[in-house]
LOROLO-644560 format. One record per atom (N, C-alpha, C): residue in three letters; atom name; x, y, z. Coordinates in steps of 0.2 Angstrom, whole numbers. Layout:
<nodes>
+------+------+-------+-------+-------+
! rest ! atom !    xx !    yy !    zz !
+------+------+-------+-------+-------+
!  ala !   CA !     X !     Y !     Z !
...
+------+------+-------+-------+-------+
</nodes>
This chain:
<nodes>
+------+------+-------+-------+-------+
! rest ! atom !    xx !    yy !    zz !
+------+------+-------+-------+-------+
!  met !    N !   -24 !   314 !   134 !
!  met !   CA !   -30 !   316 !   131 !
!  met !    C !   -34 !   320 !   137 !
!  thr !    N !   -38 !   325 !   134 !
!  thr !   CA !   -43 !   328 !   139 !
!  thr !    C !   -49 !   324 !   139 !
!  leu !    N !   -53 !   326 !   144 !
!  leu !   CA !   -60 !   322 !   144 !
!  leu !    C !   -64 !   322 !   138 !
!  tyr !    N !   -64 !   328 !   134 !
!  tyr !   CA !   -67 !   328 !   128 !
!  tyr !    C !   -64 !   324 !   123 !
!  asp !    N !   -58 !   324 !   123 !
!  asp !   CA !   -54 !   319 !   118 !
!  asp !    C !   -56 !   312 !   119 !
!  val !    N !   -56 !   310 !   125 !
!  val !   CA !   -58 !   303 !   127 !
!  val !    C !   -66 !   302 !   125 !
!  leu !    N !   -70 !   306 !   126 !
!  leu !   CA !   -77 !   305 !   125 !
!  leu !    C !   -78 !   304 !   117 !
!  his !    N !   -74 !   308 !   113 !
!  his !   CA !   -75 !   307 !   106 !
!  his !    C !   -71 !   302 !   103 !
!  arg !    N !   -66 !   300 !   106 !
!  arg !   CA !   -62 !   294 !   104 !
!  arg !    C !   -65 !   287 !   105 !
!  arg !    N !   -69 !   287 !   110 !
!  arg !   CA !   -72 !   280 !   112 !
!  arg !    C !   -75 !   277 !   106 !
!  arg !    N !   -74 !   271 !   106 !
!  arg !   CA !   -77 !   267 !   100 !
!  arg !    C !   -80 !   260 !   103 !
!  asp !    N !   -85 !   257 !   100 !
!  asp !   CA !   -87 !   250 !   101 !
!  asp !    C !   -82 !   246 !    97 !
!  thr !    N !   -78 !   243 !   100 !
!  thr !   CA !   -72 !   239 !    97 !
!  thr !    C !   -73 !   232 !    96 !
!  arg !    N !   -72 !   230 !    90 !
!  arg !   CA !   -73 !   223 !    88 !
!  arg !    C !   -67 !   219 !    85 !
!  ala !    N !   -64 !   223 !    79 !
!  ala !   CA !   -59 !   219 !    75 !
!  ala !    C !   -52 !   222 !    77 !
!  glu !    N !   -51 !   226 !    81 !
!  glu !   CA !   -45 !   229 !    82 !
!  glu !    C !   -41 !   226 !    88 !
!  phe !    N !   -43 !   221 !    92 !
!  phe !   CA !   -40 !   219 !    98 !
!  phe !    C !   -34 !   215 !    96 !
!  thr !    N !   -28 !   216 !   100 !
!  thr !   CA !   -22 !   212 !    99 !
!  thr !    C !   -22 !   206 !   102 !
!  gly !    N !   -26 !   205 !   107 !
!  gly !   CA !   -25 !   199 !   112 !
!  gly !    C !   -20 !   199 !   117 !
!  glu !    N !   -16 !   204 !   117 !
!  glu !   CA !   -11 !   205 !   122 !
!  glu !    C !   -15 !   206 !   129 !
!  pro !    N !   -11 !   203 !   135 !
!  pro !   CA !   -14 !   204 !   141 !
!  pro !    C !   -15 !   211 !   144 !
!  val !    N !   -20 !   212 !   148 !
!  val !   CA !   -21 !   219 !   151 !
!  val !    C !   -17 !   219 !   157 !
!  asp !    N !   -13 !   224 !   158 !
!  asp !   CA !    -9 !   225 !   164 !
!  asp !    C !   -13 !   225 !   170 !
!  pro !    N !   -12 !   221 !   175 !
!  pro !   CA !   -16 !   221 !   181 !
!  pro !    C !   -18 !   228 !   185 !
!  glu !    N !   -13 !   232 !   185 !
!  glu !   CA !   -14 !   239 !   188 !
!  glu !    C !   -18 !   243 !   183 !
!  val !    N !   -18 !   242 !   177 !
!  val !   CA !   -22 !   246 !   172 !
!  val !    C !   -29 !   244 !   173 !
!  leu !    N !   -30 !   237 !   174 !
!  leu !   CA !   -37 !   234 !   175 !
!  leu !    C !   -40 !   236 !   181 !
!  his !    N !   -36 !   237 !   186 !
!  his !   CA !   -38 !   239 !   193 !
!  his !    C !   -41 !   246 !   192 !
!  arg !    N !   -37 !   251 !   189 !
!  arg !   CA !   -39 !   258 !   188 !
!  arg !    C !   -46 !   258 !   184 !
!  val !    N !   -46 !   254 !   179 !
!  val !   CA !   -52 !   254 !   175 !
!  val !    C !   -58 !   252 !   179 !
!  leu !    N !   -58 !   247 !   183 !
!  leu !   CA !   -63 !   244 !   187 !
!  leu !    C !   -65 !   249 !   193 !
!  ser !    N !   -60 !   252 !   195 !
!  ser !   CA !   -61 !   257 !   201 !
!  ser !    C !   -65 !   263 !   198 !
!  ala !    N !   -63 !   265 !   192 !
!  ala !   CA !   -67 !   270 !   188 !
!  ala !    C !   -74 !   268 !   188 !
!  ala !    N !   -76 !   262 !   186 !
!  ala !   CA !   -82 !   260 !   185 !
!  ala !    C !   -86 !   260 !   192 !
!  his !    N !   -82 !   258 !   197 !
!  his !   CA !   -85 !   257 !   204 !
!  his !    C !   -86 !   264 !   207 !
!  ala !    N !   -83 !   269 !   204 !
!  ala !   CA !   -84 !   276 !   206 !
!  ala !    C !   -90 !   280 !   203 !
!  ala !    N !   -94 !   276 !   199 !
!  ala !   CA !  -100 !   279 !   196 !
!  ala !    C !  -105 !   281 !   201 !
!  pro !    N !  -109 !   286 !   199 !
!  pro !   CA !  -115 !   288 !   204 !
!  pro !    C !  -120 !   282 !   203 !
!  ser !    N !  -124 !   281 !   209 !
!  ser !   CA !  -129 !   276 !   209 !
!  ser !    C !  -135 !   279 !   213 !
!  val !    N !  -141 !   277 !   211 !
!  val !   CA !  -147 !   279 !   215 !
!  val !    C !  -147 !   276 !   222 !
!  gly !    N !  -148 !   281 !   227 !
!  gly !   CA !  -147 !   279 !   234 !
!  gly !    C !  -141 !   276 !   236 !
!  leu !    N !  -135 !   278 !   232 !
!  leu !   CA !  -129 !   275 !   234 !
!  leu !    C !  -129 !   267 !   234 !
!  ser !    N !  -134 !   264 !   230 !
!  ser !   CA !  -135 !   257 !   230 !
!  ser !    C !  -129 !   253 !   227 !
!  gln !    N !  -126 !   256 !   223 !
!  gln !   CA !  -120 !   252 !   219 !
!  gln !    C !  -122 !   245 !   217 !
!  pro !    N !  -127 !   245 !   213 !
!  pro !   CA !  -130 !   238 !   211 !
!  pro !    C !  -127 !   234 !   206 !
!  trp !    N !  -120 !   235 !   205 !
!  trp !   CA !  -117 !   232 !   200 !
!  trp !    C !  -112 !   227 !   202 !
!  asp !    N !  -110 !   222 !   198 !
!  asp !   CA !  -105 !   217 !   200 !
!  asp !    C !  -101 !   216 !   193 !
!  phe !    N !   -95 !   214 !   193 !
!  phe !   CA !   -91 !   213 !   187 !
!  phe !    C !   -88 !   206 !   188 !
!  val !    N !   -89 !   202 !   183 !
!  val !   CA !   -87 !   196 !   182 !
!  val !    C !   -81 !   196 !   177 !
!  leu !    N !   -75 !   194 !   179 !
!  leu !   CA !   -70 !   194 !   174 !
!  leu !    C !   -69 !   187 !   171 !
!  val !    N !   -70 !   187 !   164 !
!  val !   CA !   -70 !   180 !   161 !
!  val !    C !   -64 !   180 !   156 !
!  glu !    N !   -59 !   175 !   158 !
!  glu !   CA !   -53 !   174 !   153 !
!  glu !    C !   -53 !   167 !   151 !
!  asp !    N !   -57 !   162 !   154 !
!  asp !   CA !   -57 !   155 !   152 !
!  asp !    C !   -59 !   155 !   145 !
!  ala !    N !   -55 !   151 !   141 !
!  ala !   CA !   -56 !   150 !   134 !
!  ala !    C !   -63 !   146 !   132 !
!  thr !    N !   -64 !   141 !   136 !
!  thr !   CA !   -70 !   137 !   135 !
!  thr !    C !   -76 !   141 !   136 !
!  thr !    N !   -76 !   145 !   141 !
!  thr !   CA !   -82 !   149 !   143 !
!  thr !    C !   -83 !   155 !   137 !
!  arg !    N !   -78 !   158 !   135 !
!  arg !   CA !   -78 !   163 !   130 !
!  arg !    C !   -80 !   160 !   123 !
!  arg !    N !   -78 !   154 !   122 !
!  arg !   CA !   -80 !   150 !   116 !
!  arg !    C !   -88 !   149 !   116 !
!  ala !    N !   -90 !   146 !   121 !
!  ala !   CA !   -97 !   145 !   122 !
!  ala !    C !  -101 !   151 !   121 !
!  phe !    N !   -99 !   157 !   124 !
!  phe !   CA !  -103 !   163 !   123 !
!  phe !    C !  -103 !   165 !   116 !
!  arg !    N !   -97 !   165 !   113 !
!  arg !   CA !   -96 !   167 !   106 !
!  arg !    C !  -101 !   163 !   101 !
!  asp !    N !  -101 !   156 !   103 !
!  asp !   CA !  -106 !   152 !    98 !
!  asp !    C !  -113 !   154 !    99 !
!  his !    N !  -115 !   156 !   106 !
!  his !   CA !  -122 !   158 !   107 !
!  his !    C !  -123 !   165 !   103 !
!  val !    N !  -118 !   169 !   104 !
!  val !   CA !  -119 !   176 !   100 !
!  val !    C !  -120 !   175 !    93 !
!  gln !    N !  -116 !   171 !    90 !
!  gln !   CA !  -116 !   169 !    83 !
!  gln !    C !  -123 !   167 !    81 !
!  ala !    N !  -126 !   162 !    85 !
!  ala !   CA !  -133 !   160 !    84 !
!  ala !    C !  -138 !   165 !    84 !
!  glu !    N !  -137 !   170 !    89 !
!  glu !   CA !  -142 !   175 !    89 !
!  glu !    C !  -141 !   180 !    83 !
!  arg !    N !  -135 !   181 !    81 !
!  arg !   CA !  -134 !   185 !    75 !
!  arg !    C !  -138 !   182 !    69 !
!  ser !    N !  -138 !   176 !    69 !
!  ser !   CA !  -142 !   172 !    63 !
!  ser !    C !  -149 !   174 !    64 !
!  val !    N !  -152 !   174 !    70 !
!  val !   CA !  -159 !   175 !    71 !
!  val !    C !  -160 !   182 !    69 !
!  phe !    N !  -156 !   187 !    71 !
!  phe !   CA !  -157 !   194 !    69 !
!  phe !    C !  -157 !   195 !    61 !
!  ala !    N !  -152 !   192 !    58 !
!  ala !   CA !  -151 !   192 !    51 !
!  ala !    C !  -157 !   190 !    47 !
!  ala !    N !  -160 !   184 !    50 !
!  ala !   CA !  -166 !   182 !    47 !
!  ala !    C !  -172 !   186 !    47 !
!  ser !    N !  -172 !   191 !    51 !
!  ser !   CA !  -178 !   196 !    52 !
!  ser !    C !  -177 !   202 !    47 !
!  leu !    N !  -171 !   202 !    44 !
!  leu !   CA !  -170 !   208 !    39 !
!  leu !    C !  -172 !   207 !    32 !
!  asp !    N !  -174 !   213 !    29 !
!  asp !   CA !  -175 !   212 !    22 !
!  asp !    C !  -168 !   211 !    18 !
!  ala !    N !  -168 !   210 !    12 !
!  ala !   CA !  -162 !   208 !     8 !
!  ala !    C !  -157 !   214 !     8 !
!  glu !    N !  -159 !   220 !     8 !
!  glu !   CA !  -154 !   225 !     7 !
!  glu !    C !  -151 !   226 !    14 !
!  arg !    N !  -155 !   226 !    20 !
!  arg !   CA !  -152 !   227 !    26 !
!  arg !    C !  -148 !   221 !    28 !
!  ala !    N !  -150 !   215 !    26 !
!  ala !   CA !  -146 !   209 !    27 !
!  ala !    C !  -139 !   209 !    24 !
!  glu !    N !  -139 !   212 !    18 !
!  glu !   CA !  -132 !   213 !    15 !
!  glu !    C !  -128 !   217 !    18 !
!  val !    N !  -130 !   223 !    21 !
!  val !   CA !  -126 !   228 !    25 !
!  val !    C !  -124 !   224 !    31 !
!  phe !    N !  -129 !   221 !    35 !
!  phe !   CA !  -127 !   218 !    41 !
!  phe !    C !  -122 !   212 !    40 !
!  ser !    N !  -122 !   209 !    35 !
!  ser !   CA !  -117 !   204 !    33 !
!  ser !    C !  -110 !   206 !    34 !
!  arg !    N !  -108 !   212 !    33 !
!  arg !   CA !  -102 !   215 !    33 !
!  arg !    C !  -100 !   218 !    40 !
!  ile !    N !  -104 !   217 !    44 !
!  ile !   CA !  -103 !   220 !    51 !
!  ile !    C !  -101 !   215 !    56 !
!  lys !    N !   -95 !   216 !    59 !
!  lys !   CA !   -93 !   211 !    64 !
!  lys !    C !   -96 !   214 !    71 !
!  ile !    N !   -99 !   209 !    74 !
!  ile !   CA !  -103 !   211 !    80 !
!  ile !    C !  -100 !   210 !    87 !
!  glu !    N !   -94 !   206 !    87 !
!  glu !   CA !   -91 !   205 !    93 !
!  glu !    C !   -84 !   203 !    92 !
!  gly !    N !   -80 !   204 !    98 !
!  gly !   CA !   -73 !   202 !    98 !
!  gly !    C !   -71 !   197 !   104 !
!  val !    N !   -76 !   193 !   105 !
!  val !   CA !   -76 !   189 !   111 !
!  val !    C !   -69 !   185 !   112 !
!  leu !    N !   -67 !   182 !   107 !
!  leu !   CA !   -61 !   178 !   107 !
!  leu !    C !   -55 !   182 !   106 !
!  glu !    N !   -55 !   187 !   102 !
!  glu !   CA !   -50 !   191 !   100 !
!  glu !    C !   -47 !   196 !   106 !
!  ser !    N !   -52 !   198 !   110 !
!  ser !   CA !   -50 !   202 !   116 !
!  ser !    C !   -47 !   199 !   121 !
!  ser !    N !   -44 !   202 !   126 !
!  ser !   CA !   -40 !   199 !   131 !
!  ser !    C !   -44 !   196 !   136 !
!  leu !    N !   -50 !   199 !   138 !
!  leu !   CA !   -55 !   196 !   143 !
!  leu !    C !   -61 !   199 !   142 !
!  gly !    N !   -66 !   196 !   145 !
!  gly !   CA !   -73 !   198 !   145 !
!  gly !    C !   -74 !   201 !   152 !
!  ile !    N !   -78 !   207 !   152 !
!  ile !   CA !   -80 !   209 !   159 !
!  ile !    C !   -88 !   209 !   158 !
!  val !    N !   -91 !   205 !   162 !
!  val !   CA !   -98 !   205 !   162 !
!  val !    C !  -101 !   209 !   168 !
!  val !    N !  -105 !   214 !   166 !
!  val !   CA !  -108 !   218 !   171 !
!  val !    C !  -115 !   216 !   173 !
!  ser !    N !  -116 !   215 !   179 !
!  ser !   CA !  -123 !   213 !   181 !
!  ser !    C !  -127 !   218 !   185 !
!  tyr !    N !  -133 !   218 !   186 !
!  tyr !   CA !  -137 !   222 !   190 !
!  tyr !    C !  -141 !   218 !   195 !
!  asp !    N !  -140 !   220 !   201 !
!  asp !   CA !  -143 !   217 !   207 !
!  asp !    C !  -148 !   222 !   210 !
!  pro !    N !  -155 !   221 !   208 !
!  pro !   CA !  -160 !   225 !   210 !
!  pro !    C !  -161 !   225 !   218 !
!  asp !    N !  -159 !   220 !   221 !
!  asp !   CA !  -160 !   220 !   228 !
!  asp !    C !  -154 !   223 !   232 !
!  arg !    N !  -149 !   225 !   229 !
!  arg !   CA !  -144 !   229 !   232 !
!  arg !    C !  -146 !   235 !   235 !
!  gly !    N !  -146 !   236 !   242 !
!  gly !   CA !  -148 !   242 !   245 !
!  gly !    C !  -155 !   242 !   247 !
!  ser !    N !  -159 !   237 !   245 !
!  ser !   CA !  -166 !   236 !   247 !
!  ser !    C !  -167 !   235 !   254 !
!  pro !    N !  -173 !   236 !   257 !
!  pro !   CA !  -179 !   238 !   253 !
!  pro !    C !  -180 !   245 !   252 !
!  ala !    N !  -177 !   249 !   255 !
!  ala !   CA !  -178 !   256 !   254 !
!  ala !    C !  -172 !   260 !   250 !
!  val !    N !  -173 !   259 !   244 !
!  val !   CA !  -167 !   263 !   239 !
!  val !    C !  -170 !   270 !   238 !
!  leu !    N !  -166 !   274 !   241 !
!  leu !   CA !  -168 !   281 !   241 !
!  leu !    C !  -167 !   284 !   234 !
!  gly !    N !  -173 !   286 !   231 !
!  gly !   CA !  -173 !   289 !   225 !
!  gly !    C !  -176 !   284 !   219 !
!  arg !    N !  -178 !   278 !   221 !
!  arg !   CA !  -180 !   273 !   217 !
!  arg !    C !  -188 !   272 !   217 !
!  his !    N !  -191 !   275 !   222 !
!  his !   CA !  -198 !   273 !   223 !
!  his !    C !  -202 !   275 !   217 !
!  ala !    N !  -201 !   280 !   214 !
!  ala !   CA !  -205 !   282 !   208 !
!  ala !    C !  -202 !   280 !   201 !
!  ile !    N !  -196 !   278 !   201 !
!  ile !   CA !  -193 !   276 !   195 !
!  ile !    C !  -189 !   269 !   196 !
!  ala !    N !  -193 !   264 !   194 !
!  ala !   CA !  -191 !   257 !   196 !
!  ala !    C !  -184 !   256 !   192 !
!  asp !    N !  -183 !   259 !   186 !
!  asp !   CA !  -177 !   257 !   182 !
!  asp !    C !  -171 !   262 !   184 !
!  ala !    N !  -171 !   266 !   189 !
!  ala !   CA !  -166 !   270 !   191 !
!  ala !    C !  -160 !   266 !   193 !
!  gly !    N !  -160 !   260 !   196 !
!  gly !   CA !  -155 !   256 !   197 !
!  gly !    C !  -151 !   253 !   191 !
!  leu !    N !  -155 !   252 !   186 !
!  leu !   CA !  -153 !   249 !   180 !
!  leu !    C !  -149 !   255 !   176 !
!  tyr !    N !  -151 !   261 !   177 !
!  tyr !   CA !  -148 !   267 !   174 !
!  tyr !    C !  -141 !   268 !   178 !
!  ser !    N !  -141 !   266 !   184 !
!  ser !   CA !  -134 !   267 !   188 !
!  ser !    C !  -129 !   262 !   185 !
!  val !    N !  -131 !   256 !   183 !
!  val !   CA !  -127 !   251 !   181 !
!  val !    C !  -124 !   254 !   174 !
!  cys !    N !  -128 !   257 !   170 !
!  cys !   CA !  -126 !   259 !   164 !
!  cys !    C !  -121 !   265 !   165 !
!  leu !    N !  -122 !   269 !   170 !
!  leu !   CA !  -117 !   274 !   171 !
!  leu !    C !  -110 !   271 !   173 !
!  ala !    N !  -110 !   265 !   177 !
!  ala !   CA !  -104 !   262 !   178 !
!  ala !    C !  -100 !   259 !   172 !
!  ile !    N !  -105 !   257 !   167 !
!  ile !   CA !  -102 !   254 !   161 !
!  ile !    C !   -99 !   260 !   157 !
!  glu !    N !  -102 !   266 !   157 !
!  glu !   CA !   -99 !   271 !   153 !
!  glu !    C !   -92 !   274 !   157 !
!  asn !    N !   -92 !   274 !   163 !
!  asn !   CA !   -86 !   275 !   167 !
!  asn !    C !   -80 !   271 !   165 !
!  leu !    N !   -82 !   264 !   165 !
!  leu !   CA !   -77 !   259 !   163 !
!  leu !    C !   -75 !   260 !   156 !
!  trp !    N !   -79 !   262 !   151 !
!  trp !   CA !   -78 !   262 !   144 !
!  trp !    C !   -73 !   268 !   143 !
!  leu !    N !   -75 !   274 !   147 !
!  leu !   CA !   -71 !   280 !   146 !
!  leu !    C !   -64 !   279 !   149 !
!  ala !    N !   -63 !   276 !   155 !
!  ala !   CA !   -57 !   275 !   158 !
!  ala !    C !   -53 !   270 !   154 !
!  ala !    N !   -56 !   265 !   151 !
!  ala !   CA !   -52 !   260 !   146 !
!  ala !    C !   -49 !   264 !   140 !
!  thr !    N !   -53 !   268 !   138 !
!  thr !   CA !   -51 !   272 !   132 !
!  thr !    C !   -45 !   277 !   134 !
!  ala !    N !   -45 !   280 !   139 !
!  ala !   CA !   -40 !   284 !   142 !
!  ala !    C !   -34 !   280 !   143 !
!  glu !    N !   -34 !   274 !   145 !
!  glu !   CA !   -29 !   269 !   146 !
!  glu !    C !   -26 !   266 !   139 !
!  gly !    N !   -29 !   268 !   134 !
!  gly !   CA !   -27 !   265 !   127 !
!  gly !    C !   -30 !   258 !   126 !
!  leu !    N !   -35 !   256 !   129 !
!  leu !   CA !   -39 !   249 !   128 !
!  leu !    C !   -45 !   250 !   124 !
!  gly !    N !   -47 !   245 !   121 !
!  gly !   CA !   -53 !   245 !   117 !
!  gly !    C !   -58 !   241 !   121 !
!  val !    N !   -65 !   243 !   120 !
!  val !   CA !   -70 !   240 !   123 !
!  val !    C !   -76 !   239 !   118 !
!  gly !    N !   -79 !   233 !   118 !
!  gly !   CA !   -84 !   231 !   114 !
!  gly !    C !   -90 !   228 !   118 !
!  trp !    N !   -96 !   232 !   117 !
!  trp !   CA !  -102 !   229 !   121 !
!  trp !    C !  -105 !   224 !   117 !
!  val !    N !  -106 !   218 !   119 !
!  val !   CA !  -109 !   213 !   115 !
!  val !    C !  -116 !   213 !   118 !
!  ser !    N !  -121 !   213 !   113 !
!  ser !   CA !  -128 !   213 !   115 !
!  ser !    C !  -132 !   208 !   112 !
!  phe !    N !  -129 !   203 !   108 !
!  phe !   CA !  -133 !   198 !   105 !
!  phe !    C !  -133 !   192 !   109 !
!  tyr !    N !  -136 !   192 !   114 !
!  tyr !   CA !  -137 !   186 !   119 !
!  tyr !    C !  -143 !   186 !   123 !
!  arg !    N !  -145 !   180 !   125 !
!  arg !   CA !  -151 !   180 !   129 !
!  arg !    C !  -149 !   180 !   137 !
!  glu !    N !  -152 !   184 !   141 !
!  glu !   CA !  -150 !   184 !   148 !
!  glu !    C !  -149 !   178 !   151 !
!  glu !    N !  -154 !   173 !   150 !
!  glu !   CA !  -154 !   167 !   154 !
!  glu !    C !  -148 !   163 !   152 !
!  phe !    N !  -146 !   163 !   146 !
!  phe !   CA !  -140 !   159 !   144 !
!  phe !    C !  -134 !   162 !   147 !
!  leu !    N !  -133 !   168 !   147 !
!  leu !   CA !  -127 !   171 !   151 !
!  leu !    C !  -128 !   170 !   158 !
!  arg !    N !  -133 !   170 !   161 !
!  arg !   CA !  -134 !   169 !   168 !
!  arg !    C !  -132 !   162 !   170 !
!  arg !    N !  -134 !   157 !   166 !
!  arg !   CA !  -132 !   150 !   167 !
!  arg !    C !  -125 !   149 !   166 !
!  leu !    N !  -122 !   152 !   161 !
!  leu !   CA !  -115 !   151 !   159 !
!  leu !    C !  -110 !   153 !   165 !
!  leu !    N !  -112 !   159 !   168 !
!  leu !   CA !  -108 !   162 !   173 !
!  leu !    C !  -110 !   160 !   180 !
!  gly !    N !  -116 !   157 !   181 !
!  gly !   CA !  -118 !   155 !   187 !
!  gly !    C !  -121 !   161 !   191 !
!  leu !    N !  -123 !   166 !   188 !
!  leu !   CA !  -126 !   172 !   191 !
!  leu !    C !  -132 !   169 !   195 !
!  pro !    N !  -133 !   172 !   201 !
!  pro !   CA !  -139 !   171 !   205 !
!  pro !    C !  -146 !   173 !   201 !
!  ala !    N !  -151 !   170 !   203 !
!  ala !   CA !  -157 !   171 !   199 !
!  ala !    C !  -159 !   178 !   198 !
!  gly !    N !  -158 !   182 !   204 !
!  gly !   CA !  -161 !   189 !   204 !
!  gly !    C !  -157 !   194 !   200 !
!  leu !    N !  -151 !   192 !   198 !
!  leu !   CA !  -146 !   196 !   195 !
!  leu !    C !  -147 !   196 !   187 !
!  arg !    N !  -147 !   202 !   184 !
!  arg !   CA !  -148 !   203 !   177 !
!  arg !    C !  -141 !   204 !   174 !
!  pro !    N !  -138 !   200 !   169 !
!  pro !   CA !  -132 !   202 !   165 !
!  pro !    C !  -134 !   208 !   160 !
!  ile !    N !  -131 !   213 !   161 !
!  ile !   CA !  -133 !   219 !   157 !
!  ile !    C !  -128 !   220 !   151 !
!  ala !    N !  -122 !   218 !   152 !
!  ala !   CA !  -117 !   219 !   147 !
!  ala !    C !  -111 !   214 !   147 !
!  trp !    N !  -109 !   211 !   141 !
!  trp !   CA !  -103 !   207 !   141 !
!  trp !    C !   -98 !   212 !   137 !
!  leu !    N !   -93 !   215 !   140 !
!  leu !   CA !   -89 !   219 !   137 !
!  leu !    C !   -82 !   216 !   136 !
!  cys !    N !   -81 !   216 !   129 !
!  cys !   CA !   -74 !   213 !   127 !
!  cys !    C !   -69 !   219 !   128 !
!  val !    N !   -64 !   217 !   131 !
!  val !   CA !   -59 !   222 !   134 !
!  val !    C !   -52 !   220 !   132 !
!  gly !    N !   -47 !   225 !   130 !
!  gly !   CA !   -40 !   223 !   129 !
!  gly !    C !   -37 !   228 !   125 !
!  pro !    N !   -30 !   228 !   124 !
!  pro !   CA !   -26 !   232 !   120 !
!  pro !    C !   -29 !   231 !   113 !
!  val !    N !   -28 !   237 !   109 !
!  val !   CA !   -30 !   237 !   102 !
!  val !    C !   -24 !   240 !    98 !
!  arg !    N !   -25 !   238 !    91 !
!  arg !   CA !   -20 !   241 !    87 !
!  arg !    C !   -21 !   249 !    86 !
!  asp !    N !   -27 !   250 !    85 !
!  asp !   CA !   -30 !   257 !    85 !
!  asp !    C !   -37 !   258 !    86 !
!  leu !    N !   -40 !   264 !    87 !
!  leu !   CA !   -47 !   264 !    87 !
!  leu !    C !   -49 !   268 !    81 !
!  pro !    N !   -54 !   265 !    77 !
!  pro !   CA !   -56 !   268 !    71 !
!  pro !    C !   -59 !   275 !    72 !
!  gly !    N !   -58 !   280 !    67 !
!  gly !   CA !   -60 !   287 !    67 !
!  gly !    C !   -68 !   287 !    67 !
!  thr !    N !   -71 !   282 !    63 !
!  thr !   CA !   -78 !   282 !    62 !
!  thr !    C !   -81 !   276 !    65 !
!  pro !    N !   -86 !   276 !    69 !
!  pro !   CA !   -90 !   270 !    71 !
!  pro !    C !   -91 !   265 !    66 !
!  asp !    N !   -90 !   259 !    67 !
!  asp !   CA !   -91 !   253 !    62 !
!  asp !    C !   -98 !   254 !    59 !
!  leu !    N !  -104 !   255 !    63 !
!  leu !   CA !  -110 !   255 !    60 !
!  leu !    C !  -111 !   261 !    55 !
!  glu !    N !  -108 !   266 !    56 !
!  glu !   CA !  -108 !   272 !    52 !
!  glu !    C !  -104 !   270 !    46 !
!  arg !    N !   -98 !   267 !    47 !
!  arg !   CA !   -93 !   266 !    41 !
!  arg !    C !   -96 !   261 !    36 !
!  his !    N !  -100 !   256 !    39 !
!  his !   CA !  -103 !   251 !    35 !
!  his !    C !  -110 !   253 !    32 !
!  gly !    N !  -112 !   259 !    34 !
!  gly !   CA !  -119 !   262 !    31 !
!  gly !    C !  -125 !   259 !    34 !
!  trp !    N !  -124 !   257 !    41 !
!  trp !   CA !  -130 !   254 !    44 !
!  trp !    C !  -134 !   260 !    47 !
!  arg !    N !  -131 !   265 !    50 !
!  arg !   CA !  -134 !   271 !    52 !
!  arg !    C !  -129 !   277 !    53 !
!  arg !    N !  -132 !   283 !    53 !
!  arg !   CA !  -127 !   288 !    54 !
!  arg !    C !  -129 !   292 !    60 !
!  arg !    N !  -124 !   296 !    63 !
!  arg !   CA !  -126 !   300 !    69 !
!  arg !    C !  -130 !   306 !    68 !
!  leu !    N !  -135 !   307 !    72 !
!  leu !   CA !  -139 !   313 !    70 !
!  leu !    C !  -136 !   319 !    72 !
!  pro !    N !  -137 !   325 !    69 !
!  pro !   CA !  -135 !   331 !    71 !
!  pro !    C !  -137 !   333 !    78 !
!  leu !    N !  -133 !   336 !    82 !
!  leu !   CA !  -136 !   338 !    88 !
!  leu !    C !  -142 !   342 !    88 !
!  asp !    N !  -143 !   347 !    84 !
!  asp !   CA !  -149 !   351 !    83 !
!  asp !    C !  -155 !   347 !    82 !
!  asp !    N !  -155 !   341 !    80 !
!  asp !   CA !  -161 !   336 !    79 !
!  asp !    C !  -163 !   333 !    85 !
!  val !    N !  -159 !   334 !    91 !
!  val !   CA !  -161 !   330 !    97 !
!  val !    C !  -162 !   335 !   103 !
!  val !    N !  -161 !   342 !   101 !
!  val !   CA !  -161 !   347 !   107 !
!  val !    C !  -168 !   350 !   106 !
!  his !    N !  -172 !   350 !   111 !
!  his !   CA !  -178 !   354 !   111 !
!  his !    C !  -178 !   359 !   117 !
!  his !    N !  -182 !   364 !   116 !
!  his !   CA !  -183 !   370 !   121 !
!  his !    C !  -189 !   370 !   124 !
!  glu !    N !  -190 !   370 !   130 !
!  glu !   CA !  -196 !   370 !   135 !
!  glu !    C !  -201 !   364 !   134 !
!  arg !    N !  -202 !   363 !   127 !
!  arg !   CA !  -207 !   357 !   126 !
!  arg !    C !  -204 !   353 !   120 !
!  tyr !    N !  -206 !   347 !   120 !
!  tyr !   CA !  -203 !   342 !   115 !
!  tyr !    C !  -206 !   345 !   108 !
!  gly !    N !  -201 !   345 !   103 !
!  gly !   CA !  -203 !   347 !    97 !
!  gly !    C !  -202 !   354 !    96 !
!  gln !    N !  -201 !   358 !   101 !
!  gln !   CA !  -200 !   365 !   100 !
!  gln !    C !  -193 !   367 !    99 !
!  arg !    N !  -191 !   371 !    94 !
!  arg !   CA !  -185 !   373 !    92 !
!  arg !    C !  -184 !   380 !    94 !
!  pro !    N !  -177 !   382 !    95 !
!  pro !   CA !  -176 !   389 !    97 !
!  pro !    C !  -178 !   393 !    91 !
!  ser !    N !  -180 !   399 !    92 !
!  ser !   CA !  -181 !   404 !    86 !
!  ser !    C !  -175 !   407 !    84 !
!  arg !    N !  -174 !   407 !    77 !
!  arg !   CA !  -167 !   409 !    75 !
!  arg !    C !  -167 !   417 !    74 !
+------+------+-------+-------+-------+
</nodes>
């Protein structure tokens, strides 16, 4: 696949995992790609916690399902019906979880480039996650980003130091296939905007003259 093929093939995977193990060499390549991401001031403020233990994963899955119920209760009847058809995680079906955390003290006190934009380190972690996701896609693996959790719960579950923020639990593993259409679009939750709707020229809201 070309880079553009990988970009457009990438999906947030939930129901397609086979549960087969990930080849250690493949996992090393994927993590190396994540670690090669750019970071503000070369701070590299990420850590990767690999989670295979069934008890830990089950505890996290139960927490996620509880948070799903909290979100569902906030929806009107029509949106709740659509949401009920959407699978939000593959914590137990995937081969392993990769929890990506953010250490704001990495490289401190003088992080070059962060003095005016405090969140630049957080952006760096998101770049590492995207690198990981694209590398996994190129390797034929699926990745699902689970976001239905409370940070403090996951911090306690994995014994993260108090200053670290868990940014993502990524479900990772071989898949039967990757769907051609994202789940949220397929189930009618939301559709991708046309590119022209989000491109502005010179000033926000200004479109190019035709």
